[in-house]
C-alpha positions as MATLAB code, in Angstrom:
seq = 'MKSPDKRKTKNNSLSAVNFFAEAGLLKKVKRSGWWVAGIKDPESVAEHSFRCAIMAYYIAHTEGVDPYKSLVMALFNDIHEARINDLHKMGHYYIDFKKAETKVFMDQIKSLNPKVKSEMALLRTAFEKQTTKEAIVARDADILECLLQAKEYYENGHLKAKKFFQKAPDYLRTKTAQEMWRTIRNW';
ca = [
     -59.211    6.872   49.128;
     -57.347    9.376   46.994;
     -59.234   11.087   44.031;
     -57.727   10.016   40.562;
     -56.499   13.326   39.849;
     -54.456   13.660   42.954;
     -52.977   10.204   41.967;
     -52.315   11.419   38.755;
     -50.424   14.375   39.954;
     -48.418   12.412   42.406;
     -47.559    9.834   39.846;
     -46.456   12.396   37.276;
     -44.346   14.308   40.033;
     -42.671   11.033   41.112;
     -41.834   10.210   37.465;
     -40.722   13.652   36.933;
     -38.423   13.612   39.955;
     -37.109   10.207   38.842;
     -36.354   11.572   35.007;
     -34.430   14.569   36.998;
     -32.326   12.331   39.390;
     -31.700   10.197   36.057;
     -30.400   13.251   34.263;
     -28.119   14.163   37.360;
     -26.113   10.727   36.523;
     -24.769   12.673   33.464;
     -22.692   14.524   35.887;
     -20.769   11.260   36.606;
     -20.544    9.782   32.951;
     -17.546   10.746   31.241;
     -17.227   11.412   27.568;
     -15.505    8.026   26.277;
     -13.992    9.367   22.843;
     -11.390   11.299   24.789;
      -9.969    8.181   26.562;
      -9.134    7.098   23.337;
      -6.933   10.512   22.955;
      -5.009    9.654   26.213;
      -7.338   12.121   28.536;
      -7.817   10.490   31.791;
     -10.266   12.840   33.282;
     -12.136   14.172   30.377;
     -15.737   16.415   30.752;
     -18.727   14.769   31.767;
     -21.693   14.334   29.873;
     -23.510   16.916   31.760;
     -21.066   19.306   31.144;
     -20.962   18.901   27.100;
     -24.584   18.734   27.265;
     -24.945   22.068   28.929;
     -22.528   23.587   26.555;
     -24.043   21.916   23.473;
     -27.379   23.352   24.431;
     -26.088   26.804   25.044;
     -24.539   27.038   21.254;
     -27.608   25.500   19.822;
     -29.558   28.425   21.212;
     -27.090   31.174   19.798;
     -26.538   29.226   16.511;
     -30.346   28.652   16.161;
     -30.896   32.772   16.321;
     -28.100   33.284   13.924;
     -29.671   30.596   11.565;
     -33.320   32.127   12.069;
     -34.898   29.010   13.466;
     -36.531   28.190   16.709;
     -34.115   28.676   19.448;
     -35.875   26.538   22.072;
     -36.151   23.686   19.719;
     -32.708   23.513   19.017;
     -31.888   23.954   22.461;
     -34.192   21.386   23.701;
     -33.042   18.623   20.951;
     -29.125   19.421   22.152;
     -29.755   19.521   25.807;
     -31.711   15.968   25.933;
     -29.329   14.389   23.057;
     -27.482   12.218   25.294;
     -29.820   11.729   27.875;
     -29.845    8.054   27.083;
     -26.034    7.850   28.459;
     -27.548    7.705   32.125;
     -28.727    4.412   31.377;
     -26.304    3.101   28.957;
     -23.227    5.159   29.454;
     -21.217    7.044   26.504;
     -19.829    4.818   23.719;
     -16.801    6.278   21.556;
     -16.778    5.718   17.823;
     -14.922    2.925   17.665;
     -17.750    0.892   19.793;
     -20.246    2.167   17.040;
     -18.657    0.027   14.727;
     -19.661   -3.164   16.540;
     -22.516   -2.166   18.251;
     -26.098   -0.817   16.732;
     -26.114    2.203   19.833;
     -28.313    4.138   17.702;
     -31.450    1.622   18.220;
     -30.322    1.015   21.836;
     -30.094    4.938   22.497;
     -33.832    5.368   20.824;
     -35.220    2.450   23.150;
     -33.707    4.096   26.043;
     -34.816    7.446   25.490;
     -38.502    6.232   24.853;
     -38.061    4.132   28.381;
     -37.016    7.237   30.373;
     -39.892    9.622   28.976;
     -42.664    6.930   28.928;
     -44.017    7.859   32.626;
     -43.468   11.765   32.287;
     -46.570   13.600   31.836;
     -48.003   13.092   28.119;
     -47.522   16.817   26.980;
     -43.872   16.636   27.889;
     -43.515   13.178   26.560;
     -44.982   13.609   23.337;
     -42.900   16.864   22.862;
     -39.872   15.078   23.608;
     -40.436   12.323   21.504;
     -41.280   14.640   18.405;
     -38.020   16.627   18.896;
     -35.794   13.451   19.334;
     -37.164   11.848   16.348;
     -36.715   15.189   14.330;
     -33.074   15.250   15.838;
     -32.398   11.593   15.027;
     -33.961   11.902   11.383;
     -32.483   15.160   10.879;
     -35.867   16.427    9.277;
     -35.944   20.195   10.516;
     -33.519   23.090   10.237;
     -33.517   23.307   14.141;
     -32.273   19.410   14.080;
     -29.500   20.223   11.876;
     -28.537   23.389   14.414;
     -28.746   21.050   17.145;
     -26.504   18.409   15.501;
     -23.744   20.952   14.424;
     -24.082   22.560   17.924;
     -23.115   18.796   19.428;
     -19.952   18.394   16.669;
     -19.067   22.252   17.194;
     -18.976   21.717   21.025;
     -16.886   18.487   20.660;
     -14.431   20.409   18.382;
     -14.148   23.510   20.967;
     -13.536   20.806   23.703;
     -10.957   19.217   21.174;
      -9.210   22.648   20.862;
      -9.055   22.995   24.338;
      -7.397   19.808   25.281;
      -5.259   20.305   22.312;
      -4.181   23.558   23.743;
      -3.703   22.193   27.412;
      -1.100   19.864   25.837;
      -3.398   16.551   24.839;
      -2.064   16.417   21.422;
      -4.183   13.617   19.945;
      -7.138   15.667   20.304;
      -6.033   17.409   17.348;
      -7.200   14.388   15.367;
     -10.976   15.116   15.693;
     -10.242   18.408   13.503;
      -9.589   16.013   10.619;
     -13.422   14.666    9.818;
     -15.700   16.351   12.171;
     -15.680   19.960   10.608;
     -16.791   18.189    7.340;
     -20.253   17.262    9.117;
     -21.104   20.736   10.028;
     -24.079   21.763    7.989;
     -25.150   25.325    8.869;
     -22.965   28.531    7.850;
     -23.036   29.565   11.485;
     -21.193   26.689   12.672;
     -18.859   26.566    9.702;
     -17.625   29.903   10.717;
     -17.564   29.142   14.448;
     -15.478   26.288   13.587;
     -13.039   28.528   11.471;
     -12.916   30.943   14.447;
     -12.201   28.255   16.814;
      -9.565   26.644   14.603;
      -7.459   30.276   14.776;
      -8.160   30.952   18.345;
];
C-alpha cells in the first residue's frame, strides 16, 4: 500500500496535469466577438491571454503595483472558456455568464494543490470585484489587448473592428493604459 503522502503527491500531479491540458484547449477556442465584426478566423483565447498577461505585467510596473498579481489575474482571466467557450457581448445580455465563469473556475481549481488553489481563488475574486489596484491593472490589460487587436484587425481591412474603439477606451482606469490607448489609436 502506498503511503498517504505519495498518494497525495500523485493526485496533485494528476490534477495539475489535467489543469494544464485543459488550459491547452484555449489554443483552439476562438474569440467570438470578432465573428460579429466579420473576422472569420480570429485569434484564440490563449493568444489573447498571453498578450494580456504581458501587458498587465508592464502596466503594473508602470503603475507601481505588484506585477506578479496583475500578470496572474490577466493570465487566468479567461481560463473558464476552456469549458464553456467564449461568449461575445450580445450573448452576455441573455445569459448570466459571470455566474457561470465563477462556477467553472472554482470547479477547475478545486483539485489543485491547496496553496495554488487558495491563491488563485483570492486573485480571481479580487479581479472579479475589482477590489485591488492589481485587479484594475489586469482588467485594463484585458481591455487594452482587445483594443490593440481591434486596431490590428482594422489595419488589415476588417473595418467593423473599429466599432470597438467607441466604448472600450472609456473603461480604461489607469493612466498608463489610457496613454497606451492614445498611442495605439495613432499608431
